[in-house]
PDB file as gemmi writes it, atoms N, CA and C in Angstrom:
CRYST1    1.000    1.000    1.000  90.00  90.00  90.00 P 1                      
ATOM      1  N   MET A   1      64.134 209.278   6.697  1.00  0.00           N  
ATOM      2  CA  MET A   1      65.535 209.589   6.445  1.00  0.00           C  
ATOM      3  C   MET A   1      65.640 211.020   5.949  1.00  0.00           C  
ATOM      4  N   ASN A   2      66.458 211.814   6.605  1.00  0.00           N  
ATOM      5  CA  ASN A   2      66.590 213.220   6.279  1.00  0.00           C  
ATOM      6  C   ASN A   2      67.952 213.465   5.642  1.00  0.00           C  
ATOM      7  N   GLN A   3      67.940 213.771   4.351  1.00  0.00           N  
ATOM      8  CA  GLN A   3      69.197 214.023   3.661  1.00  0.00           C  
ATOM      9  C   GLN A   3      69.372 215.520   3.482  1.00  0.00           C  
ATOM     10  N   ALA A   4      70.582 215.978   3.699  1.00  0.00           N  
ATOM     11  CA  ALA A   4      70.882 217.389   3.467  1.00  0.00           C  
ATOM     12  C   ALA A   4      70.853 217.650   1.964  1.00  0.00           C  
ATOM     13  N   LYS A   5      70.266 218.777   1.588  1.00  0.00           N  
ATOM     14  CA  LYS A   5      70.232 219.133   0.178  1.00  0.00           C  
ATOM     15  C   LYS A   5      71.629 219.547  -0.266  1.00  0.00           C  
ATOM     16  N   GLN A   6      72.034 219.005  -1.370  1.00  0.00           N  
ATOM     17  CA  GLN A   6      73.330 219.357  -1.923  1.00  0.00           C  
ATOM     18  C   GLN A   6      73.122 219.857  -3.335  1.00  0.00           C  
ATOM     19  N   ASP A   7      73.846 220.885  -3.678  1.00  0.00           N  
ATOM     20  CA  ASP A   7      73.766 221.444  -5.011  1.00  0.00           C  
ATOM     21  C   ASP A   7      75.092 221.182  -5.709  1.00  0.00           C  
ATOM     22  N   ILE A   8      75.074 221.302  -7.001  1.00  0.00           N  
ATOM     23  CA  ILE A   8      76.302 221.096  -7.751  1.00  0.00           C  
ATOM     24  C   ILE A   8      77.061 222.411  -7.848  1.00  0.00           C  
ATOM     25  N   ASP A   9      78.359 222.309  -7.958  1.00  0.00           N  
ATOM     26  CA  ASP A   9      79.204 223.470  -8.212  1.00  0.00           C  
ATOM     27  C   ASP A   9      79.457 223.522  -9.710  1.00  0.00           C  
ATOM     28  N   VAL A  10      79.260 224.698 -10.269  1.00  0.00           N  
ATOM     29  CA  VAL A  10      79.405 224.880 -11.710  1.00  0.00           C  
ATOM     30  C   VAL A  10      80.403 226.004 -11.943  1.00  0.00           C  
ATOM     31  N   SER A  11      81.326 225.784 -12.845  1.00  0.00           N  
ATOM     32  CA  SER A  11      82.309 226.819 -13.180  1.00  0.00           C  
ATOM     33  C   SER A  11      81.742 227.749 -14.253  1.00  0.00           C  
ATOM     34  N   PHE A  12      82.390 228.875 -14.419  1.00  0.00           N  
ATOM     35  CA  PHE A  12      82.007 229.807 -15.480  1.00  0.00           C  
ATOM     36  C   PHE A  12      82.088 229.122 -16.834  1.00  0.00           C  
ATOM     37  N   GLU A  13      83.133 228.346 -17.031  1.00  0.00           N  
ATOM     38  CA  GLU A  13      83.307 227.647 -18.319  1.00  0.00           C  
ATOM     39  C   GLU A  13      82.177 226.649 -18.575  1.00  0.00           C  
ATOM     40  N   GLN A  14      81.675 226.011 -17.532  1.00  0.00           N  
ATOM     41  CA  GLN A  14      80.552 225.090 -17.707  1.00  0.00           C  
ATOM     42  C   GLN A  14      79.282 225.848 -18.082  1.00  0.00           C  
ATOM     43  N   LEU A  15      79.099 227.040 -17.530  1.00  0.00           N  
ATOM     44  CA  LEU A  15      77.961 227.864 -17.943  1.00  0.00           C  
ATOM     45  C   LEU A  15      78.083 228.239 -19.414  1.00  0.00           C  
ATOM     46  N   VAL A  16      79.286 228.579 -19.822  1.00  0.00           N  
ATOM     47  CA  VAL A  16      79.534 228.938 -21.220  1.00  0.00           C  
ATOM     48  C   VAL A  16      79.239 227.743 -22.127  1.00  0.00           C  
ATOM     49  N   GLN A  17      79.658 226.563 -21.732  1.00  0.00           N  
ATOM     50  CA  GLN A  17      79.399 225.359 -22.522  1.00  0.00           C  
ATOM     51  C   GLN A  17      77.911 225.068 -22.643  1.00  0.00           C  
ATOM     52  N   ALA A  18      77.141 225.438 -21.630  1.00  0.00           N  
ATOM     53  CA  ALA A  18      75.700 225.172 -21.631  1.00  0.00           C  
ATOM     54  C   ALA A  18      74.962 226.022 -22.664  1.00  0.00           C  
ATOM     55  N   CYS A  19      75.606 227.065 -23.159  1.00  0.00           N  
ATOM     56  CA  CYS A  19      74.964 227.898 -24.179  1.00  0.00           C  
ATOM     57  C   CYS A  19      75.849 227.975 -25.425  1.00  0.00           C  
ATOM     58  N   ASP A  20      76.197 226.812 -25.913  1.00  0.00           N  
ATOM     59  CA  ASP A  20      76.958 226.679 -27.170  1.00  0.00           C  
ATOM     60  C   ASP A  20      78.229 227.519 -27.206  1.00  0.00           C  
ATOM     61  N   ASN A  21      78.907 227.580 -26.071  1.00  0.00           N  
ATOM     62  CA  ASN A  21      80.195 228.275 -25.957  1.00  0.00           C  
ATOM     63  C   ASN A  21      80.121 229.762 -26.289  1.00  0.00           C  
ATOM     64  N   GLN A  22      78.991 230.378 -25.957  1.00  0.00           N  
ATOM     65  CA  GLN A  22      78.811 231.814 -26.191  1.00  0.00           C  
ATOM     66  C   GLN A  22      79.135 232.589 -24.909  1.00  0.00           C  
ATOM     67  N   ARG A  23      80.410 232.824 -24.700  1.00  0.00           N  
ATOM     68  CA  ARG A  23      80.900 233.502 -23.504  1.00  0.00           C  
ATOM     69  C   ARG A  23      80.225 234.867 -23.330  1.00  0.00           C  
ATOM     70  N   HIS A  24      80.086 235.605 -24.427  1.00  0.00           N  
ATOM     71  CA  HIS A  24      79.475 236.930 -24.340  1.00  0.00           C  
ATOM     72  C   HIS A  24      78.028 236.858 -23.870  1.00  0.00           C  
ATOM     73  N   TRP A  25      77.336 235.753 -24.167  1.00  0.00           N  
ATOM     74  CA  TRP A  25      75.947 235.602 -23.729  1.00  0.00           C  
ATOM     75  C   TRP A  25      75.873 235.490 -22.200  1.00  0.00           C  
ATOM     76  N   VAL A  26      76.738 234.687 -21.629  1.00  0.00           N  
ATOM     77  CA  VAL A  26      76.750 234.533 -20.168  1.00  0.00           C  
ATOM     78  C   VAL A  26      77.102 235.869 -19.516  1.00  0.00           C  
ATOM     79  N   LEU A  27      78.067 236.575 -20.074  1.00  0.00           N  
ATOM     80  CA  LEU A  27      78.431 237.883 -19.532  1.00  0.00           C  
ATOM     81  C   LEU A  27      77.272 238.871 -19.659  1.00  0.00           C  
ATOM     82  N   SER A  28      76.516 238.783 -20.746  1.00  0.00           N  
ATOM     83  CA  SER A  28      75.344 239.649 -20.923  1.00  0.00           C  
ATOM     84  C   SER A  28      74.283 239.346 -19.880  1.00  0.00           C  
ATOM     85  N   LEU A  29      74.096 238.074 -19.561  1.00  0.00           N  
ATOM     86  CA  LEU A  29      73.118 237.692 -18.535  1.00  0.00           C  
ATOM     87  C   LEU A  29      73.531 238.236 -17.170  1.00  0.00           C  
ATOM     88  N   ILE A  30      74.806 238.204 -16.892  1.00  0.00           N  
ATOM     89  CA  ILE A  30      75.308 238.744 -15.630  1.00  0.00           C  
ATOM     90  C   ILE A  30      75.108 240.257 -15.612  1.00  0.00           C  
ATOM     91  N   GLU A  31      75.384 240.914 -16.728  1.00  0.00           N  
ATOM     92  CA  GLU A  31      75.202 242.366 -16.824  1.00  0.00           C  
ATOM     93  C   GLU A  31      73.731 242.762 -16.628  1.00  0.00           C  
ATOM     94  N   GLU A  32      72.809 241.928 -17.096  1.00  0.00           N  
ATOM     95  CA  GLU A  32      71.372 242.191 -16.964  1.00  0.00           C  
ATOM     96  C   GLU A  32      70.814 241.695 -15.624  1.00  0.00           C  
ATOM     97  N   ASN A  33      71.690 241.206 -14.758  1.00  0.00           N  
ATOM     98  CA  ASN A  33      71.313 240.688 -13.438  1.00  0.00           C  
ATOM     99  C   ASN A  33      70.386 239.475 -13.496  1.00  0.00           C  
ATOM    100  N   VAL A  34      70.440 238.750 -14.590  1.00  0.00           N  
ATOM    101  CA  VAL A  34      69.721 237.477 -14.668  1.00  0.00           C  
ATOM    102  C   VAL A  34      70.413 236.492 -13.738  1.00  0.00           C  
ATOM    103  N   ILE A  35      71.734 236.582 -13.718  1.00  0.00           N  
ATOM    104  CA  ILE A  35      72.556 235.806 -12.795  1.00  0.00           C  
ATOM    105  C   ILE A  35      73.276 236.821 -11.915  1.00  0.00           C  
ATOM    106  N   ASP A  36      73.088 236.711 -10.629  1.00  0.00           N  
ATOM    107  CA  ASP A  36      73.668 237.660  -9.682  1.00  0.00           C  
ATOM    108  C   ASP A  36      74.975 237.104  -9.136  1.00  0.00           C  
ATOM    109  N   VAL A  37      76.053 237.827  -9.391  1.00  0.00           N  
ATOM    110  CA  VAL A  37      77.362 237.434  -8.859  1.00  0.00           C  
ATOM    111  C   VAL A  37      77.990 238.636  -8.162  1.00  0.00           C  
ATOM    112  N   SER A  38      78.800 238.349  -7.161  1.00  0.00           N  
ATOM    113  CA  SER A  38      79.427 239.422  -6.406  1.00  0.00           C  
ATOM    114  C   SER A  38      80.930 239.528  -6.659  1.00  0.00           C  
ATOM    115  N   GLU A  39      81.438 238.675  -7.490  1.00  0.00           N  
ATOM    116  CA  GLU A  39      82.858 238.712  -7.832  1.00  0.00           C  
ATOM    117  C   GLU A  39      83.000 238.636  -9.348  1.00  0.00           C  
ATOM    118  N   PRO A  40      84.197 238.799  -9.888  1.00  0.00           N  
ATOM    119  CA  PRO A  40      84.362 238.706 -11.338  1.00  0.00           C  
ATOM    120  C   PRO A  40      83.777 237.391 -11.879  1.00  0.00           C  
ATOM    121  N   ALA A  41      83.133 237.478 -13.022  1.00  0.00           N  
ATOM    122  CA  ALA A  41      82.377 236.343 -13.581  1.00  0.00           C  
ATOM    123  C   ALA A  41      83.191 235.046 -13.648  1.00  0.00           C  
ATOM    124  N   GLN A  42      84.423 235.135 -14.085  1.00  0.00           N  
ATOM    125  CA  GLN A  42      85.233 233.932 -14.247  1.00  0.00           C  
ATOM    126  C   GLN A  42      85.629 233.311 -12.915  1.00  0.00           C  
ATOM    127  N   LYS A  43      85.583 234.082 -11.834  1.00  0.00           N  
ATOM    128  CA  LYS A  43      85.987 233.563 -10.526  1.00  0.00           C  
ATOM    129  C   LYS A  43      84.808 233.275  -9.603  1.00  0.00           C  
ATOM    130  N   ALA A  44      83.618 233.658 -10.027  1.00  0.00           N  
ATOM    131  CA  ALA A  44      82.431 233.485  -9.187  1.00  0.00           C  
ATOM    132  C   ALA A  44      82.076 232.010  -9.044  1.00  0.00           C  
ATOM    133  N   HIS A  45      81.323 231.709  -8.007  1.00  0.00           N  
ATOM    134  CA  HIS A  45      80.837 230.351  -7.780  1.00  0.00           C  
ATOM    135  C   HIS A  45      79.396 230.273  -8.260  1.00  0.00           C  
ATOM    136  N   TYR A  46      79.091 229.244  -9.026  1.00  0.00           N  
ATOM    137  CA  TYR A  46      77.758 229.050  -9.577  1.00  0.00           C  
ATOM    138  C   TYR A  46      77.215 227.718  -9.099  1.00  0.00           C  
ATOM    139  N   ASN A  47      75.903 227.566  -9.208  1.00  0.00           N  
ATOM    140  CA  ASN A  47      75.275 226.316  -8.763  1.00  0.00           C  
ATOM    141  C   ASN A  47      74.303 225.811  -9.823  1.00  0.00           C  
ATOM    142  N   GLY A  48      73.576 224.783  -9.480  1.00  0.00           N  
ATOM    143  CA  GLY A  48      72.637 224.173 -10.413  1.00  0.00           C  
ATOM    144  C   GLY A  48      71.534 225.118 -10.852  1.00  0.00           C  
ATOM    145  N   PHE A  49      71.094 226.000  -9.952  1.00  0.00           N  
ATOM    146  CA  PHE A  49      70.070 226.980 -10.316  1.00  0.00           C  
ATOM    147  C   PHE A  49      70.590 227.907 -11.403  1.00  0.00           C  
ATOM    148  N   HIS A  50      71.824 228.387 -11.247  1.00  0.00           N  
ATOM    149  CA  HIS A  50      72.424 229.256 -12.261  1.00  0.00           C  
ATOM    150  C   HIS A  50      72.504 228.530 -13.604  1.00  0.00           C  
ATOM    151  N   LEU A  51      72.887 227.276 -13.568  1.00  0.00           N  
ATOM    152  CA  LEU A  51      72.987 226.489 -14.795  1.00  0.00           C  
ATOM    153  C   LEU A  51      71.623 226.371 -15.467  1.00  0.00           C  
ATOM    154  N   ALA A  52      70.583 226.112 -14.695  1.00  0.00           N  
ATOM    155  CA  ALA A  52      69.233 225.999 -15.255  1.00  0.00           C  
ATOM    156  C   ALA A  52      68.792 227.327 -15.872  1.00  0.00           C  
ATOM    157  N   VAL A  53      69.106 228.433 -15.204  1.00  0.00           N  
ATOM    158  CA  VAL A  53      68.736 229.754 -15.725  1.00  0.00           C  
ATOM    159  C   VAL A  53      69.478 230.032 -17.030  1.00  0.00           C  
ATOM    160  N   VAL A  54      70.760 229.700 -17.091  1.00  0.00           N  
ATOM    161  CA  VAL A  54      71.538 229.928 -18.312  1.00  0.00           C  
ATOM    162  C   VAL A  54      70.972 229.088 -19.455  1.00  0.00           C  
ATOM    163  N   ARG A  55      70.649 227.844 -19.185  1.00  0.00           N  
ATOM    164  CA  ARG A  55      70.089 226.989 -20.240  1.00  0.00           C  
ATOM    165  C   ARG A  55      68.745 227.520 -20.739  1.00  0.00           C  
ATOM    166  N   ARG A  56      67.876 227.904 -19.803  1.00  0.00           N  
ATOM    167  CA  ARG A  56      66.561 228.428 -20.187  1.00  0.00           C  
ATOM    168  C   ARG A  56      66.723 229.738 -20.958  1.00  0.00           C  
ATOM    169  N   SER A  57      67.626 230.586 -20.514  1.00  0.00           N  
ATOM    170  CA  SER A  57      67.888 231.854 -21.195  1.00  0.00           C  
ATOM    171  C   SER A  57      68.409 231.626 -22.606  1.00  0.00           C  
ATOM    172  N   TRP A  58      69.305 230.675 -22.753  1.00  0.00           N  
ATOM    173  CA  TRP A  58      69.863 230.379 -24.066  1.00  0.00           C  
ATOM    174  C   TRP A  58      68.778 229.881 -25.017  1.00  0.00           C  
ATOM    175  N   ARG A  59      67.869 229.044 -24.518  1.00  0.00           N  
ATOM    176  CA  ARG A  59      66.771 228.557 -25.372  1.00  0.00           C  
ATOM    177  C   ARG A  59      65.880 229.712 -25.816  1.00  0.00           C  
ATOM    178  N   ILE A  60      65.579 230.626 -24.913  1.00  0.00           N  
ATOM    179  CA  ILE A  60      64.763 231.785 -25.264  1.00  0.00           C  
ATOM    180  C   ILE A  60      65.477 232.621 -26.321  1.00  0.00           C  
ATOM    181  N   HIS A  61      66.745 232.874 -26.119  1.00  0.00           N  
ATOM    182  CA  HIS A  61      67.538 233.645 -27.083  1.00  0.00           C  
ATOM    183  C   HIS A  61      67.581 232.945 -28.436  1.00  0.00           C  
ATOM    184  N   ARG A  62      67.868 231.675 -28.408  1.00  0.00           N  
ATOM    185  CA  ARG A  62      67.997 230.902 -29.648  1.00  0.00           C  
ATOM    186  C   ARG A  62      66.671 230.813 -30.401  1.00  0.00           C  
ATOM    187  N   ASP A  63      65.586 230.510 -29.693  1.00  0.00           N  
ATOM    188  CA  ASP A  63      64.296 230.283 -30.333  1.00  0.00           C  
ATOM    189  C   ASP A  63      63.618 231.559 -30.799  1.00  0.00           C  
ATOM    190  N   PHE A  64      63.826 232.663 -30.077  1.00  0.00           N  
ATOM    191  CA  PHE A  64      63.122 233.903 -30.388  1.00  0.00           C  
ATOM    192  C   PHE A  64      64.045 235.048 -30.787  1.00  0.00           C  
ATOM    193  N   ASP A  65      65.344 234.762 -30.882  1.00  0.00           N  
ATOM    194  CA  ASP A  65      66.336 235.780 -31.210  1.00  0.00           C  
ATOM    195  C   ASP A  65      66.223 236.973 -30.263  1.00  0.00           C  
ATOM    196  N   ALA A  66      66.017 236.681 -28.980  1.00  0.00           N  
ATOM    197  CA  ALA A  66      65.834 237.713 -27.964  1.00  0.00           C  
ATOM    198  C   ALA A  66      67.189 238.184 -27.452  1.00  0.00           C  
ATOM    199  N   SER A  67      67.276 239.470 -27.211  1.00  0.00           N  
ATOM    200  CA  SER A  67      68.484 240.035 -26.602  1.00  0.00           C  
ATOM    201  C   SER A  67      68.548 239.621 -25.135  1.00  0.00           C  
ATOM    202  N   ALA A  68      69.650 239.923 -24.494  1.00  0.00           N  
ATOM    203  CA  ALA A  68      69.779 239.591 -23.071  1.00  0.00           C  
ATOM    204  C   ALA A  68      68.753 240.368 -22.249  1.00  0.00           C  
ATOM    205  N   ALA A  69      68.525 241.640 -22.602  1.00  0.00           N  
ATOM    206  CA  ALA A  69      67.534 242.443 -21.873  1.00  0.00           C  
ATOM    207  C   ALA A  69      66.132 241.876 -22.066  1.00  0.00           C  
ATOM    208  N   ALA A  70      65.792 241.502 -23.296  1.00  0.00           N  
ATOM    209  CA  ALA A  70      64.473 240.914 -23.563  1.00  0.00           C  
ATOM    210  C   ALA A  70      64.338 239.567 -22.861  1.00  0.00           C  
ATOM    211  N   THR A  71      65.402 238.803 -22.849  1.00  0.00           N  
ATOM    212  CA  THR A  71      65.383 237.511 -22.170  1.00  0.00           C  
ATOM    213  C   THR A  71      65.158 237.692 -20.675  1.00  0.00           C  
ATOM    214  N   ALA A  72      65.786 238.683 -20.081  1.00  0.00           N  
ATOM    215  CA  ALA A  72      65.595 238.964 -18.654  1.00  0.00           C  
ATOM    216  C   ALA A  72      64.137 239.294 -18.375  1.00  0.00           C  
ATOM    217  N   LEU A  73      63.530 240.096 -19.234  1.00  0.00           N  
ATOM    218  CA  LEU A  73      62.121 240.450 -19.075  1.00  0.00           C  
ATOM    219  C   LEU A  73      61.235 239.224 -19.231  1.00  0.00           C  
ATOM    220  N   ILE A  74      61.506 238.412 -20.221  1.00  0.00           N  
ATOM    221  CA  ILE A  74      60.721 237.192 -20.440  1.00  0.00           C  
ATOM    222  C   ILE A  74      60.822 236.269 -19.231  1.00  0.00           C  
ATOM    223  N   LEU A  75      62.006 236.108 -18.690  1.00  0.00           N  
ATOM    224  CA  LEU A  75      62.182 235.259 -17.506  1.00  0.00           C  
ATOM    225  C   LEU A  75      61.398 235.797 -16.319  1.00  0.00           C  
ATOM    226  N   ASP A  76      61.412 237.125 -16.132  1.00  0.00           N  
ATOM    227  CA  ASP A  76      60.628 237.733 -15.049  1.00  0.00           C  
ATOM    228  C   ASP A  76      59.144 237.464 -15.238  1.00  0.00           C  
ATOM    229  N   LEU A  77      58.668 237.605 -16.465  1.00  0.00           N  
ATOM    230  CA  LEU A  77      57.250 237.370 -16.743  1.00  0.00           C  
ATOM    231  C   LEU A  77      56.875 235.900 -16.552  1.00  0.00           C  
ATOM    232  N   LEU A  78      57.744 235.005 -16.951  1.00  0.00           N  
ATOM    233  CA  LEU A  78      57.481 233.571 -16.758  1.00  0.00           C  
ATOM    234  C   LEU A  78      57.441 233.222 -15.273  1.00  0.00           C  
ATOM    235  N   THR A  79      58.324 233.822 -14.487  1.00  0.00           N  
ATOM    236  CA  THR A  79      58.322 233.598 -13.038  1.00  0.00           C  
ATOM    237  C   THR A  79      57.034 234.114 -12.422  1.00  0.00           C  
ATOM    238  N   GLU A  80      56.617 235.299 -12.848  1.00  0.00           N  
ATOM    239  CA  GLU A  80      55.372 235.874 -12.333  1.00  0.00           C  
ATOM    240  C   GLU A  80      54.170 235.008 -12.722  1.00  0.00           C  
ATOM    241  N   LEU A  81      54.167 234.509 -13.935  1.00  0.00           N  
ATOM    242  CA  LEU A  81      53.094 233.625 -14.382  1.00  0.00           C  
ATOM    243  C   LEU A  81      53.052 232.344 -13.568  1.00  0.00           C  
ATOM    244  N   ASP A  82      54.209 231.774 -13.300  1.00  0.00           N  
ATOM    245  CA  ASP A  82      54.274 230.568 -12.455  1.00  0.00           C  
ATOM    246  C   ASP A  82      53.718 230.843 -11.058  1.00  0.00           C  
ATOM    247  N   ASP A  83      54.067 232.014 -10.499  1.00  0.00           N  
ATOM    248  CA  ASP A  83      53.564 232.391  -9.176  1.00  0.00           C  
ATOM    249  C   ASP A  83      52.041 232.533  -9.198  1.00  0.00           C  
ATOM    250  N   LEU A  84      51.501 233.135 -10.221  1.00  0.00           N  
ATOM    251  CA  LEU A  84      50.055 233.306 -10.328  1.00  0.00           C  
ATOM    252  C   LEU A  84      49.342 231.958 -10.467  1.00  0.00           C  
ATOM    253  N   ARG A  85      49.937 231.052 -11.190  1.00  0.00           N  
ATOM    254  CA  ARG A  85      49.326 229.717 -11.381  1.00  0.00           C  
ATOM    255  C   ARG A  85      49.304 228.918 -10.090  1.00  0.00           C  
ATOM    256  N   ARG A  86      50.233 229.186  -9.191  1.00  0.00           N  
ATOM    257  CA  ARG A  86      50.282 228.468  -7.923  1.00  0.00           C  
ATOM    258  C   ARG A  86      49.285 228.981  -6.900  1.00  0.00           C  
ATOM    259  N   ARG A  87      48.735 230.149  -7.141  1.00  0.00           N  
ATOM    260  CA  ARG A  87      47.750 230.707  -6.200  1.00  0.00           C  
ATOM    261  C   ARG A  87      46.454 229.929  -6.282  1.00  0.00           C  
ATOM    262  N   PRO A  88      45.787 229.785  -5.112  1.00  0.00           N  
ATOM    263  CA  PRO A  88      44.506 229.051  -5.125  1.00  0.00           C  
ATOM    264  C   PRO A  88      43.396 229.836  -5.780  1.00  0.00           C  
TER     265      PRO A  88                                                      
END                                                                             
């Protein structure tokens, strides 16, 4: 049985709710290109991947008091580490 992959649609407000209602944090992530949008943040369309990134970013910020720029760097390094671990 072949099911088409479906993703969830997430609003800007739902992203904000995912990080303890810190609207400025989500805007900072967009400014740092952690989340790539092509339209104004409040009108952009988001998906489950964006939601996961916002949640992970918020945990990094909360746990380590990391700025948005530092969080972006940490996320890049974690992605690179994951890629290296997958290599044979």
